[in-house]
N, CA and C atoms of all chains as a GROMACS GRO file, in nm:
protein
  591
    1MET      N    1  -0.820   6.902  -8.264
    1MET     CA    2  -0.883   7.033  -8.264
    1MET      C    3  -0.811   7.106  -8.337
    2LYS      N    4  -0.821   7.230  -8.339
    2LYS     CA    5  -0.783   7.370  -8.418
    2LYS      C    6  -0.827   7.451  -8.311
    3LEU      N    7  -0.749   7.555  -8.331
    3LEU     CA    8  -0.752   7.687  -8.243
    3LEU      C    9  -0.808   7.800  -8.320
    4ALA      N   10  -0.916   7.869  -8.280
    4ALA     CA   11  -0.949   7.997  -8.340
    4ALA      C   12  -1.042   8.089  -8.285
    5ARG      N   13  -1.001   8.230  -8.353
    5ARG     CA   14  -1.075   8.302  -8.304
    5ARG      C   15  -1.253   8.314  -8.381
    6VAL      N   16  -1.315   8.387  -8.253
    6VAL     CA   17  -1.509   8.434  -8.300
    6VAL      C   18  -1.483   8.549  -8.366
    7VAL      N   19  -1.527   8.579  -8.513
    7VAL     CA   20  -1.479   8.684  -8.589
    7VAL      C   21  -1.643   8.752  -8.630
    8GLY      N   22  -1.731   8.683  -8.625
    8GLY     CA   23  -1.837   8.777  -8.663
    8GLY      C   24  -1.954   8.645  -8.662
    9THR      N   25  -2.066   8.712  -8.735
    9THR     CA   26  -2.191   8.592  -8.707
    9THR      C   27  -2.258   8.576  -8.836
   10VAL      N   28  -2.312   8.470  -8.869
   10VAL     CA   29  -2.395   8.487  -9.020
   10VAL      C   30  -2.561   8.424  -8.965
   11VAL      N   31  -2.622   8.498  -9.013
   11VAL     CA   32  -2.818   8.469  -8.956
   11VAL      C   33  -2.847   8.374  -9.090
   12SER      N   34  -2.941   8.298  -9.039
   12SER     CA   35  -2.981   8.201  -9.181
   12SER      C   36  -3.130   8.161  -9.125
   13THR      N   37  -3.284   8.230  -9.223
   13THR     CA   38  -3.363   8.146  -9.151
   13THR      C   39  -3.403   7.988  -9.242
   14VAL      N   40  -3.386   8.016  -9.345
   14VAL     CA   41  -3.407   7.884  -9.391
   14VAL      C   42  -3.264   7.796  -9.409
   15LYS      N   43  -3.293   7.699  -9.371
   15LYS     CA   44  -3.160   7.617  -9.350
   15LYS      C   45  -3.175   7.464  -9.306
   16ASP      N   46  -3.066   7.376  -9.302
   16ASP     CA   47  -3.125   7.242  -9.273
   16ASP      C   48  -3.222   7.244  -9.136
   17GLU      N   49  -3.349   7.156  -9.076
   17GLU     CA   50  -3.394   7.157  -9.006
   17GLU      C   51  -3.291   7.097  -8.873
   18ASN      N   52  -3.198   7.045  -8.874
   18ASN     CA   53  -3.166   7.053  -8.739
   18ASN      C   54  -3.011   7.157  -8.726
   19MET      N   55  -3.044   7.222  -8.765
   19MET     CA   56  -2.944   7.373  -8.781
   19MET      C   57  -3.025   7.462  -8.666
   20GLN      N   58  -3.159   7.424  -8.681
   20GLN     CA   59  -3.264   7.537  -8.619
   20GLN      C   60  -3.188   7.544  -8.481
   21GLY      N   61  -3.173   7.708  -8.427
   21GLY     CA   62  -3.202   7.725  -8.260
   21GLY      C   63  -3.000   7.687  -8.262
   22LYS      N   64  -2.956   7.696  -8.394
   22LYS     CA   65  -2.825   7.644  -8.330
   22LYS      C   66  -2.725   7.809  -8.402
   23LYS      N   67  -2.602   7.832  -8.314
   23LYS     CA   68  -2.544   7.948  -8.333
   23LYS      C   69  -2.457   7.956  -8.428
   24ILE      N   70  -2.504   7.998  -8.574
   24ILE     CA   71  -2.387   7.991  -8.660
   24ILE      C   72  -2.261   8.092  -8.648
   25LEU      N   73  -2.149   8.096  -8.616
   25LEU     CA   74  -2.013   8.193  -8.602
   25LEU      C   75  -1.967   8.189  -8.741
   26LEU      N   76  -1.874   8.292  -8.749
   26LEU     CA   77  -1.760   8.298  -8.816
   26LEU      C   78  -1.644   8.293  -8.730
   27VAL      N   79  -1.552   8.208  -8.807
   27VAL     CA   80  -1.384   8.183  -8.710
   27VAL      C   81  -1.282   8.235  -8.808
   28ARG      N   82  -1.201   8.240  -8.724
   28ARG     CA   83  -1.056   8.228  -8.799
   28ARG      C   84  -0.962   8.161  -8.738
   29ALA      N   85  -0.838   8.059  -8.781
   29ALA     CA   86  -0.763   7.976  -8.775
   29ALA      C   87  -0.678   8.100  -8.687
   30LEU      N   88  -0.627   8.014  -8.556
   30LEU     CA   89  -0.512   8.049  -8.491
   30LEU      C   90  -0.373   7.969  -8.489
   31ASP      N   91  -0.259   8.082  -8.513
   31ASP     CA   92  -0.181   7.931  -8.511
   31ASP      C   93  -0.122   7.945  -8.336
   32ALA      N   94   0.007   7.848  -8.283
   32ALA     CA   95   0.038   7.813  -8.167
   32ALA      C   96   0.008   7.937  -8.134
   33SER      N   97   0.040   8.033  -8.120
   33SER     CA   98   0.121   8.141  -8.052
   33SER      C   99  -0.026   8.238  -8.051
   34GLY      N  100  -0.091   8.219  -8.147
   34GLY     CA  101  -0.262   8.284  -8.101
   34GLY      C  102  -0.264   8.403  -8.168
   35GLN      N  103  -0.184   8.395  -8.319
   35GLN     CA  104  -0.192   8.484  -8.402
   35GLN      C  105  -0.315   8.415  -8.499
   36VAL      N  106  -0.379   8.537  -8.555
   36VAL     CA  107  -0.477   8.486  -8.667
   36VAL      C  108  -0.380   8.413  -8.780
   37THR      N  109  -0.380   8.295  -8.867
   37THR     CA  110  -0.356   8.306  -8.976
   37THR      C  111  -0.452   8.244  -9.085
   38GLY      N  112  -0.591   8.219  -9.058
   38GLY     CA  113  -0.669   8.164  -9.138
   38GLY      C  114  -0.762   8.265  -9.231
   39GLU      N  115  -0.841   8.241  -9.318
   39GLU     CA  116  -0.950   8.334  -9.388
   39GLU      C  117  -1.044   8.262  -9.310
   40PRO      N  118  -1.188   8.382  -9.293
   40PRO     CA  119  -1.314   8.339  -9.194
   40PRO      C  120  -1.366   8.261  -9.285
   41PHE      N  121  -1.416   8.116  -9.210
   41PHE     CA  122  -1.490   8.002  -9.245
   41PHE      C  123  -1.600   8.034  -9.127
   42VAL      N  124  -1.721   7.920  -9.161
   42VAL     CA  125  -1.834   7.871  -9.083
   42VAL      C  126  -1.807   7.738  -8.949
   43ALA      N  127  -1.845   7.827  -8.822
   43ALA     CA  128  -1.830   7.692  -8.706
   43ALA      C  129  -1.997   7.698  -8.672
   44LEU      N  130  -2.035   7.574  -8.669
   44LEU     CA  131  -2.158   7.577  -8.539
   44LEU      C  132  -2.066   7.563  -8.362
   45ASP      N  133  -2.182   7.650  -8.318
   45ASP     CA  134  -2.130   7.707  -8.171
   45ASP      C  135  -2.191   7.578  -8.051
   46SER      N  136  -2.141   7.519  -7.997
   46SER     CA  137  -2.183   7.445  -7.956
   46SER      C  138  -2.195   7.469  -7.768
   47VAL      N  139  -2.112   7.559  -7.779
   47VAL     CA  140  -2.066   7.572  -7.604
   47VAL      C  141  -2.096   7.712  -7.584
   48GLY      N  142  -2.180   7.815  -7.640
   48GLY     CA  143  -2.210   7.953  -7.663
   48GLY      C  144  -2.095   8.035  -7.671
   49ALA      N  145  -1.972   8.008  -7.751
   49ALA     CA  146  -1.863   8.118  -7.774
   49ALA      C  147  -1.976   8.296  -7.852
   50GLY      N  148  -1.874   8.346  -7.805
   50GLY     CA  149  -1.916   8.488  -7.869
   50GLY      C  150  -1.831   8.525  -7.942
   51VAL      N  151  -1.868   8.656  -7.971
   51VAL     CA  152  -1.702   8.717  -8.117
   51VAL      C  153  -1.613   8.790  -7.999
   52GLY      N  154  -1.532   8.744  -8.049
   52GLY     CA  155  -1.388   8.790  -8.016
   52GLY      C  156  -1.313   8.703  -7.851
   53GLU      N  157  -1.367   8.565  -7.888
   53GLU     CA  158  -1.352   8.474  -7.821
   53GLU      C  159  -1.251   8.385  -7.876
   54ASP      N  160  -1.117   8.332  -7.812
   54ASP     CA  161  -1.045   8.201  -7.876
   54ASP      C  162  -1.106   8.097  -7.833
   55VAL      N  163  -1.110   8.050  -7.924
   55VAL     CA  164  -1.197   7.917  -7.860
   55VAL      C  165  -1.158   7.757  -7.956
   56PHE      N  166  -1.163   7.643  -7.924
   56PHE     CA  167  -1.112   7.546  -8.009
   56PHE      C  168  -1.273   7.464  -8.109
   57TYR      N  169  -1.189   7.383  -8.189
   57TYR     CA  170  -1.323   7.368  -8.260
   57TYR      C  171  -1.311   7.180  -8.331
   58ALA      N  172  -1.400   7.095  -8.345
   58ALA     CA  173  -1.378   6.964  -8.393
   58ALA      C  174  -1.414   7.000  -8.521
   59ARG      N  175  -1.366   6.934  -8.620
   59ARG     CA  176  -1.358   6.942  -8.779
   59ARG      C  177  -1.436   6.783  -8.839
   60GLY      N  178  -1.469   6.834  -8.958
   60GLY     CA  179  -1.522   6.685  -8.988
   60GLY      C  180  -1.608   6.622  -8.956
   61LYS      N  181  -1.653   6.480  -8.993
   61LYS     CA  182  -1.761   6.424  -8.837
   61LYS      C  183  -1.794   6.476  -8.774
   62GLU      N  184  -1.696   6.453  -8.732
   62GLU     CA  185  -1.710   6.500  -8.535
   62GLU      C  186  -1.740   6.644  -8.504
   63GLY      N  187  -1.769   6.696  -8.600
   63GLY     CA  188  -1.831   6.850  -8.623
   63GLY      C  189  -1.966   6.800  -8.540
   64SER      N  190  -2.046   6.694  -8.603
   64SER     CA  191  -2.158   6.705  -8.571
   64SER      C  192  -2.228   6.641  -8.418
   65PHE      N  193  -2.114   6.604  -8.408
   65PHE     CA  194  -2.148   6.488  -8.272
   65PHE      C  195  -2.142   6.567  -8.122
   66PRO      N  196  -2.159   6.739  -8.098
   66PRO     CA  197  -2.203   6.776  -7.982
   66PRO      C  198  -2.340   6.741  -7.975
   67TRP      N  199  -2.394   6.711  -8.052
   67TRP     CA  200  -2.508   6.722  -8.086
   67TRP      C  201  -2.610   6.542  -8.072
   68HIS      N  202  -2.507   6.478  -8.085
   68HIS     CA  203  -2.513   6.342  -8.121
   68HIS      C  204  -2.632   6.255  -8.047
   69PRO      N  205  -2.718   6.204  -8.096
   69PRO     CA  206  -2.725   6.130  -8.200
   69PRO      C  207  -2.833   6.208  -8.314
   70GLN      N  208  -2.866   6.363  -8.296
   70GLN     CA  209  -2.926   6.412  -8.355
   70GLN      C  210  -2.822   6.440  -8.538
   71PRO      N  211  -2.871   6.388  -8.612
   71PRO     CA  212  -2.725   6.465  -8.772
   71PRO      C  213  -2.779   6.591  -8.776
   72VAL      N  214  -2.669   6.642  -8.741
   72VAL     CA  215  -2.638   6.795  -8.781
   72VAL      C  216  -2.570   6.831  -8.900
   73PRO      N  217  -2.547   6.873  -8.967
   73PRO     CA  218  -2.488   6.900  -9.127
   73PRO      C  219  -2.374   7.011  -9.069
   74SER      N  220  -2.295   6.923  -8.957
   74SER     CA  221  -2.191   7.004  -8.928
   74SER      C  222  -2.049   6.987  -8.950
   75ASP      N  223  -1.915   7.029  -9.033
   75ASP     CA  224  -1.825   6.966  -9.007
   75ASP      C  225  -1.734   7.054  -8.918
   76ALA      N  226  -1.770   7.140  -8.894
   76ALA     CA  227  -1.674   7.254  -8.802
   76ALA      C  228  -1.760   7.270  -8.678
   77SER      N  229  -1.722   7.267  -8.554
   77SER     CA  230  -1.849   7.345  -8.461
   77SER      C  231  -1.749   7.331  -8.361
   78ILE      N  232  -1.762   7.448  -8.260
   78ILE     CA  233  -1.700   7.490  -8.171
   78ILE      C  234  -1.718   7.420  -8.038
   79VAL      N  235  -1.639   7.360  -7.945
   79VAL     CA  236  -1.632   7.258  -7.876
   79VAL      C  237  -1.572   7.348  -7.755
   80GLY      N  238  -1.511   7.416  -7.751
   80GLY     CA  239  -1.479   7.476  -7.640
   80GLY      C  240  -1.416   7.657  -7.582
   81ILE      N  241  -1.380   7.675  -7.550
   81ILE     CA  242  -1.395   7.845  -7.520
   81ILE      C  243  -1.233   7.863  -7.404
   82LEU      N  244  -1.124   7.904  -7.496
   82LEU     CA  245  -1.044   7.896  -7.419
   82LEU      C  246  -1.072   8.046  -7.284
   83ASP      N  247  -1.026   8.030  -7.164
   83ASP     CA  248  -0.985   8.101  -7.026
   83ASP      C  249  -0.942   8.200  -7.067
   84PRO      N  250  -0.956   8.370  -7.065
   84PRO     CA  251  -0.935   8.471  -7.119
   84PRO      C  252  -0.822   8.521  -7.043
   85PHE      N  253  -0.684   8.584  -7.124
   85PHE     CA  254  -0.561   8.574  -7.031
   85PHE      C  255  -0.492   8.468  -7.033
   86ASN      N  256  -0.529   8.368  -7.092
   86ASN     CA  257  -0.446   8.255  -7.016
   86ASN      C  258  -0.391   8.160  -7.148
   87PHE      N  259  -0.364   8.216  -7.266
   87PHE     CA  260  -0.328   8.139  -7.374
   87PHE      C  261  -0.205   8.053  -7.364
   88PRO      N  262  -0.242   7.928  -7.402
   88PRO     CA  263  -0.155   7.796  -7.339
   88PRO      C  264  -0.022   7.830  -7.390
   89THR      N  265   0.036   7.848  -7.503
   89THR     CA  266   0.138   7.888  -7.542
   89THR      C  267   0.217   8.022  -7.521
   90ARG      N  268   0.157   8.078  -7.405
   90ARG     CA  269   0.205   8.249  -7.373
   90ARG      C  270   0.218   8.295  -7.270
   91GLU      N  271   0.326   8.333  -7.202
   91GLU     CA  272   0.335   8.363  -7.086
   91GLU      C  273   0.240   8.472  -7.043
   92SER      N  274   0.144   8.417  -6.947
   92SER     CA  275  -0.043   8.472  -6.884
   92SER      C  276   0.025   8.566  -6.791
   93HIS      N  277  -0.092   8.615  -6.770
   93HIS     CA  278  -0.044   8.784  -6.774
   93HIS      C  279   0.030   8.772  -6.606
   94THR      N  280  -0.039   8.672  -6.498
   94THR     CA  281   0.020   8.646  -6.391
   94THR      C  282   0.104   8.604  -6.384
   95GLY      N  283   0.221   8.585  -6.510
   95GLY     CA  284   0.388   8.574  -6.513
   95GLY      C  285   0.396   8.442  -6.425
   96THR      N  286   0.292   8.361  -6.446
   96THR     CA  287   0.367   8.180  -6.384
   96THR      C  288   0.374   8.185  -6.551
   97GLU      N  289   0.426   8.025  -6.518
   97GLU     CA  290   0.468   7.955  -6.660
   97GLU      C  291   0.289   7.963  -6.716
   98GLY      N  292   0.312   7.961  -6.871
   98GLY     CA  293   0.156   7.933  -6.941
   98GLY      C  294   0.138   7.814  -6.953
   99THR      N  295   0.072   7.806  -6.853
   99THR     CA  296   0.024   7.632  -6.820
   99THR      C  297  -0.094   7.632  -6.832
  100GLN      N  298  -0.177   7.593  -6.903
  100GLN     CA  299  -0.340   7.559  -6.874
  100GLN      C  300  -0.382   7.553  -6.696
  101LYS      N  301  -0.466   7.637  -6.688
  101LYS     CA  302  -0.514   7.656  -6.504
  101LYS      C  303  -0.613   7.561  -6.509
  102MET      N  304  -1.764   7.462  -9.232
  102MET     CA  305  -1.846   7.502  -9.302
  102MET      C  306  -1.798   7.587  -9.414
  103ILE      N  307  -1.857   7.674  -9.514
  103ILE     CA  308  -1.757   7.756  -9.634
  103ILE      C  309  -1.912   7.817  -9.691
  104LEU      N  310  -1.890   7.993  -9.664
  104LEU     CA  311  -1.986   8.056  -9.741
  104LEU      C  312  -1.971   8.040  -9.917
  105GLY      N  313  -2.101   8.033  -9.966
  105GLY     CA  314  -2.089   8.021 -10.108
  105GLY      C  315  -2.180   8.120 -10.182
  106ARG      N  316  -2.160   8.129 -10.328
  106ARG     CA  317  -2.283   8.207 -10.400
  106ARG      C  318  -2.311   8.081 -10.492
  107ILE      N  319  -2.441   8.071 -10.570
  107ILE     CA  320  -2.488   7.990 -10.640
  107ILE      C  321  -2.458   8.052 -10.762
  108ALA      N  322  -2.347   7.952 -10.828
  108ALA     CA  323  -2.332   7.976 -10.966
  108ALA      C  324  -2.372   7.957 -11.086
  109GLY      N  325  -2.451   7.788 -11.060
  109GLY     CA  326  -2.425   7.723 -11.206
  109GLY      C  327  -2.563   7.615 -11.151
  110THR      N  328  -2.619   7.542 -11.249
  110THR     CA  329  -2.679   7.446 -11.230
  110THR      C  330  -2.648   7.336 -11.279
  111ILE      N  331  -2.580   7.183 -11.220
  111ILE     CA  332  -2.570   7.087 -11.299
  111ILE      C  333  -2.687   7.004 -11.376
  112VAL      N  334  -2.654   6.974 -11.498
  112VAL     CA  335  -2.752   6.849 -11.552
  112VAL      C  336  -2.660   6.731 -11.602
  113ALA      N  337  -2.730   6.635 -11.535
  113ALA     CA  338  -2.673   6.499 -11.554
  113ALA      C  339  -2.797   6.433 -11.593
  114THR      N  340  -2.794   6.352 -11.684
  114THR     CA  341  -2.912   6.250 -11.717
  114THR      C  342  -2.832   6.139 -11.669
  115ARG      N  343  -2.727   6.112 -11.663
  115ARG     CA  344  -2.656   5.980 -11.673
  115ARG      C  345  -2.582   5.997 -11.519
  116LYS      N  346  -2.617   5.923 -11.438
  116LYS     CA  347  -2.565   5.965 -11.275
  116LYS      C  348  -2.602   5.876 -11.192
  117ASP      N  349  -2.536   5.873 -11.090
  117ASP     CA  350  -2.536   5.765 -10.966
  117ASP      C  351  -2.724   5.732 -10.927
  118GLU      N  352  -2.722   5.633 -10.908
  118GLU     CA  353  -2.900   5.618 -10.872
  118GLU      C  354  -2.948   5.698 -10.777
  119MET      N  355  -2.867   5.665 -10.674
  119MET     CA  356  -2.894   5.789 -10.574
  119MET      C  357  -2.920   5.933 -10.559
  120LEU      N  358  -2.861   5.929 -10.691
  120LEU     CA  359  -2.819   6.101 -10.724
  120LEU      C  360  -2.972   6.168 -10.769
  121ARG      N  361  -3.050   6.090 -10.830
  121ARG     CA  362  -3.176   6.115 -10.866
  121ARG      C  363  -3.272   6.163 -10.827
  122GLY      N  364  -3.341   6.241 -10.878
  122GLY     CA  365  -3.398   6.419 -10.804
  122GLY      C  366  -3.330   6.461 -10.715
  123LYS      N  367  -3.190   6.481 -10.740
  123LYS     CA  368  -3.138   6.558 -10.638
  123LYS      C  369  -3.106   6.700 -10.718
  124LYS      N  370  -3.112   6.838 -10.660
  124LYS     CA  371  -3.062   6.906 -10.768
  124LYS      C  372  -2.868   6.942 -10.676
  125LEU      N  373  -2.840   6.960 -10.862
  125LEU     CA  374  -2.718   6.953 -10.775
  125LEU      C  375  -2.682   7.074 -10.854
  126LEU      N  376  -2.615   7.175 -10.812
  126LEU     CA  377  -2.555   7.297 -10.814
  126LEU      C  378  -2.393   7.320 -10.817
  127ILE      N  379  -2.324   7.425 -10.888
  127ILE     CA  380  -2.227   7.452 -10.884
  127ILE      C  381  -2.190   7.591 -10.800
  128VAL      N  382  -2.142   7.609 -10.679
  128VAL     CA  383  -2.148   7.697 -10.589
  128VAL      C  384  -1.997   7.740 -10.597
  129GLN      N  385  -1.968   7.854 -10.613
  129GLN     CA  386  -1.835   7.960 -10.601
  129GLN      C  387  -1.834   8.009 -10.442
  130LEU      N  388  -1.698   7.963 -10.405
  130LEU     CA  389  -1.675   8.013 -10.249
  130LEU      C  390  -1.646   8.174 -10.271
  131ILE      N  391  -1.680   8.207 -10.141
  131ILE     CA  392  -1.662   8.340 -10.167
  131ILE      C  393  -1.589   8.455 -10.032
  132ASP      N  394  -1.532   8.567 -10.039
  132ASP     CA  395  -1.459   8.616  -9.931
  132ASP      C  396  -1.586   8.656  -9.864
  133PRO      N  397  -1.575   8.612  -9.730
  133PRO     CA  398  -1.699   8.694  -9.658
  133PRO      C  399  -1.718   8.846  -9.579
  134GLU      N  400  -1.542   8.920  -9.658
  134GLU     CA  401  -1.485   9.038  -9.617
  134GLU      C  402  -1.564   9.098  -9.722
  135THR      N  403  -1.515   9.051  -9.876
  135THR     CA  404  -1.611   9.119  -9.960
  135THR      C  405  -1.730   9.058 -10.039
  136GLN      N  406  -1.731   8.945  -9.972
  136GLN     CA  407  -1.866   8.861 -10.055
  136GLN      C  408  -1.838   8.866 -10.185
  137GLU      N  409  -1.702   8.865 -10.257
  137GLU     CA  410  -1.730   8.845 -10.391
  137GLU      C  411  -1.638   8.749 -10.388
  138ALA      N  412  -1.672   8.657 -10.526
  138ALA     CA  413  -1.605   8.507 -10.562
  138ALA      C  414  -1.499   8.532 -10.514
  139LYS      N  415  -1.461   8.375 -10.481
  139LYS     CA  416  -1.227   8.383 -10.503
  139LYS      C  417  -1.201   8.409 -10.639
  140SER      N  418  -1.215   8.280 -10.670
  140SER     CA  419  -1.135   8.286 -10.780
  140SER      C  420  -1.229   8.118 -10.839
  141PRO      N  421  -1.232   8.104 -10.976
  141PRO     CA  422  -1.298   7.976 -11.023
  141PRO      C  423  -1.255   7.869 -11.002
  142ALA      N  424  -1.122   7.865 -10.928
  142ALA     CA  425  -1.066   7.753 -10.892
  142ALA      C  426  -1.171   7.659 -10.732
  143ALA      N  427  -1.207   7.807 -10.722
  143ALA     CA  428  -1.253   7.784 -10.554
  143ALA      C  429  -1.429   7.740 -10.591
  144TYR      N  430  -1.408   7.606 -10.608
  144TYR     CA  431  -1.593   7.601 -10.622
  144TYR      C  432  -1.655   7.450 -10.552
  145GLN      N  433  -1.733   7.405 -10.574
  145GLN     CA  434  -1.777   7.281 -10.520
  145GLN      C  435  -1.912   7.267 -10.601
  146VAL      N  436  -1.919   7.152 -10.621
  146VAL     CA  437  -2.070   7.099 -10.680
  146VAL      C  438  -2.138   7.054 -10.565
  147CYS      N  439  -2.271   7.083 -10.516
  147CYS     CA  440  -2.298   7.047 -10.425
  147CYS      C  441  -2.454   7.004 -10.435
  148VAL      N  442  -2.484   6.897 -10.372
  148VAL     CA  443  -2.670   6.879 -10.356
  148VAL      C  444  -2.723   6.965 -10.266
  149ASP      N  445  -2.838   7.035 -10.393
  149ASP     CA  446  -2.908   7.144 -10.268
  149ASP      C  447  -3.036   7.044 -10.181
  150THR      N  448  -3.051   7.124 -10.056
  150THR     CA  449  -3.134   7.013  -9.965
  150THR      C  450  -3.202   7.140  -9.906
  151VAL      N  451  -3.196   7.320  -9.899
  151VAL     CA  452  -3.256   7.354  -9.876
  151VAL      C  453  -3.345   7.469  -9.974
  152GLY      N  454  -3.352   7.435 -10.106
  152GLY     CA  455  -3.415   7.514 -10.190
  152GLY      C  456  -3.380   7.639 -10.278
  153ALA      N  457  -3.204   7.648 -10.285
  153ALA     CA  458  -3.160   7.792 -10.301
  153ALA      C  459  -3.163   7.805 -10.466
  154GLY      N  460  -3.177   7.907 -10.450
  154GLY     CA  461  -3.242   7.970 -10.596
  154GLY      C  462  -3.015   8.024 -10.665
  155ALA      N  463  -3.065   8.063 -10.752
  155ALA     CA  464  -2.919   8.157 -10.828
  155ALA      C  465  -2.870   8.275 -10.794
  156ARG      N  466  -2.767   8.288 -10.727
  156ARG     CA  467  -2.717   8.379 -10.711
  156ARG      C  468  -2.749   8.415 -10.554
  157GLU      N  469  -2.791   8.297 -10.501
  157GLU     CA  470  -2.790   8.330 -10.338
  157GLU      C  471  -2.705   8.278 -10.267
  158THR      N  472  -2.670   8.371 -10.150
  158THR     CA  473  -2.573   8.324 -10.066
  158THR      C  474  -2.562   8.200  -9.970
  159VAL      N  475  -2.493   8.132  -9.978
  159VAL     CA  476  -2.522   7.982  -9.912
  159VAL      C  477  -2.430   7.951  -9.768
  160ILE      N  478  -2.453   7.875  -9.726
  160ILE     CA  479  -2.365   7.798  -9.620
  160ILE      C  480  -2.329   7.618  -9.702
  161THR      N  481  -2.213   7.577  -9.722
  161THR     CA  482  -2.224   7.451  -9.780
  161THR      C  483  -2.110   7.406  -9.706
  162VAL      N  484  -2.153   7.249  -9.631
  162VAL     CA  485  -2.134   7.161  -9.556
  162VAL      C  486  -2.032   7.056  -9.631
  163SER      N  487  -1.921   7.000  -9.586
  163SER     CA  488  -1.833   6.895  -9.668
  163SER      C  489  -1.735   6.793  -9.559
  164GLY      N  490  -1.723   6.717  -9.680
  164GLY     CA  491  -1.689   6.571  -9.636
  164GLY      C  492  -1.833   6.509  -9.538
  165SER      N  493  -1.777   6.366  -9.475
  165SER     CA  494  -1.888   6.286  -9.451
  165SER      C  495  -2.000   6.352  -9.359
  166SER      N  496  -2.055   6.470  -9.349
  166SER     CA  497  -2.081   6.525  -9.228
  166SER      C  498  -2.205   6.571  -9.323
  167ALA      N  499  -2.192   6.576  -9.479
  167ALA     CA  500  -2.246   6.641  -9.566
  167ALA      C  501  -2.354   6.557  -9.581
  168ARG      N  502  -2.337   6.413  -9.524
  168ARG     CA  503  -2.426   6.287  -9.518
  168ARG      C  504  -2.527   6.330  -9.420
  169PHE      N  505  -2.512   6.406  -9.354
  169PHE     CA  506  -2.620   6.411  -9.196
  169PHE      C  507  -2.701   6.558  -9.268
  170SER      N  508  -2.725   6.569  -9.400
  170SER     CA  509  -2.815   6.682  -9.424
  170SER      C  510  -2.966   6.589  -9.443
  171SER      N  511  -3.087   6.659  -9.511
  171SER     CA  512  -3.166   6.603  -9.487
  171SER      C  513  -3.178   6.515  -9.592
  172GLY      N  514  -3.190   6.374  -9.639
  172GLY     CA  515  -3.232   6.332  -9.761
  172GLY      C  516  -3.102   6.278  -9.811
  173LEU      N  517  -2.959   6.264  -9.722
  173LEU     CA  518  -2.845   6.224  -9.811
  173LEU      C  519  -2.769   6.098  -9.737
  174ALA      N  520  -2.894   6.109  -9.662
  174ALA     CA  521  -2.811   5.966  -9.570
  174ALA      C  522  -2.762   5.829  -9.692
  175ASP      N  523  -2.648   5.792  -9.643
  175ASP     CA  524  -2.592   5.699  -9.749
  175ASP      C  525  -2.603   5.722  -9.841
  176HIS      N  526  -2.545   5.835  -9.947
  176HIS     CA  527  -2.553   5.901 -10.052
  176HIS      C  528  -2.354   5.937 -10.111
  177PRO      N  529  -2.379   5.884 -10.234
  177PRO     CA  530  -2.237   5.929 -10.247
  177PRO      C  531  -2.199   6.083 -10.285
  178VAL      N  532  -2.231   6.152 -10.150
  178VAL     CA  533  -2.208   6.259 -10.133
  178VAL      C  534  -2.114   6.351 -10.076
  179ASP      N  535  -2.037   6.463 -10.104
  179ASP     CA  536  -1.932   6.525  -9.980
  179ASP      C  537  -1.940   6.641  -9.970
  180SER      N  538  -2.073   6.700 -10.005
  180SER     CA  539  -2.078   6.839 -10.020
  180SER      C  540  -2.236   6.860 -10.021
  181ALA      N  541  -2.266   6.964  -9.901
  181ALA     CA  542  -2.439   6.961  -9.942
  181ALA      C  543  -2.420   7.147  -9.886
  182ILE      N  544  -2.575   7.200  -9.972
  182ILE     CA  545  -2.615   7.329  -9.943
  182ILE      C  546  -2.698   7.281  -9.819
  183VAL      N  547  -2.637   7.377  -9.677
  183VAL     CA  548  -2.773   7.322  -9.559
  183VAL      C  549  -2.804   7.458  -9.538
  184ALA      N  550  -2.754   7.576  -9.596
  184ALA     CA  551  -2.838   7.725  -9.497
  184ALA      C  552  -2.843   7.858  -9.644
  185ILE      N  553  -2.921   7.888  -9.637
  185ILE     CA  554  -2.908   8.012  -9.761
  185ILE      C  555  -2.890   8.138  -9.632
  186VAL      N  556  -2.787   8.227  -9.688
  186VAL     CA  557  -2.753   8.319  -9.545
  186VAL      C  558  -2.868   8.426  -9.586
  187ASP      N  559  -2.888   8.492  -9.492
  187ASP     CA  560  -2.993   8.614  -9.495
  187ASP      C  561  -2.874   8.758  -9.471
  188THR      N  562  -2.787   8.755  -9.341
  188THR     CA  563  -2.678   8.846  -9.349
  188THR      C  564  -2.580   8.829  -9.274
  189ILE      N  565  -2.455   8.827  -9.323
  189ILE     CA  566  -2.296   8.830  -9.265
  189ILE      C  567  -2.243   8.915  -9.189
  190ASP      N  568  -2.226   8.903  -9.101
  190ASP     CA  569  -2.177   9.025  -8.958
  190ASP      C  570  -2.022   8.975  -8.930
  191LEU      N  571  -1.924   9.065  -9.015
  191LEU     CA  572  -1.761   9.017  -8.959
  191LEU      C  573  -1.707   9.157  -8.916
  192HIS      N  574  -1.675   9.097  -8.775
  192HIS     CA  575  -1.618   9.218  -8.742
  192HIS      C  576  -1.458   9.237  -8.774
  193LYS      N  577  -1.434   9.375  -8.748
  193LYS     CA  578  -1.291   9.405  -8.844
  193LYS      C  579  -1.200   9.329  -8.745
  194GLU      N  580  -1.028   9.338  -8.722
  194GLU     CA  581  -0.952   9.269  -8.616
  194GLU      C  582  -0.967   9.348  -8.504
  195GLU      N  583  -0.957   9.520  -8.558
  195GLU     CA  584  -0.973   9.572  -8.462
  195GLU      C  585  -1.043   9.644  -8.358
  196GLU      N  586  -1.187   9.554  -8.420
  196GLU     CA  587  -1.336   9.553  -8.306
  196GLU      C  588  -1.289   9.480  -8.210
  197LEU      N  589  -1.222   9.329  -8.224
  197LEU     CA  590  -1.192   9.267  -8.169
  197LEU      C  591  -1.176   9.272  -7.992
   0.00000   0.00000   0.00000
């Protein structure tokens, strides 16, 4: 998986039936230190992520698997949300080693 | 997935048997901020599965996930249009 930040949303009424009821978000890739690097692209949300949150997402065919066996046509789906103020590679605000709690 | 705009239609009489009856469109990738086409090099030939029309903004899915869109199971296709975009709401860096 890769890290990303949610930077926006996309609304679409006419879409593949298996995309109905799923949130379409705009995300930008993050590098390992949490800096935004990539251009915005589209990812489906399977865990309730919101704009501004740091997340990680699965790419390719596995992008469809959060809803398996439903054939969802997604090549990028958010499968996890990072806890705030606890970025894995950065000293977290509590001063402890930046390990994932 | 990637945002794009319909830039043209492909007409191909001789093609893979499974592509018969499929609408093939050229989708030019757009920059979500300006909604302008990026460059002529950034495009996809996509199977349209939602009835997209000329110049509409769409979402395309690539790779084997494209075969999960309706009617494309086991087709020789790695890119499909799966949604027609109504609105794009992109937050500025400072707003986050």
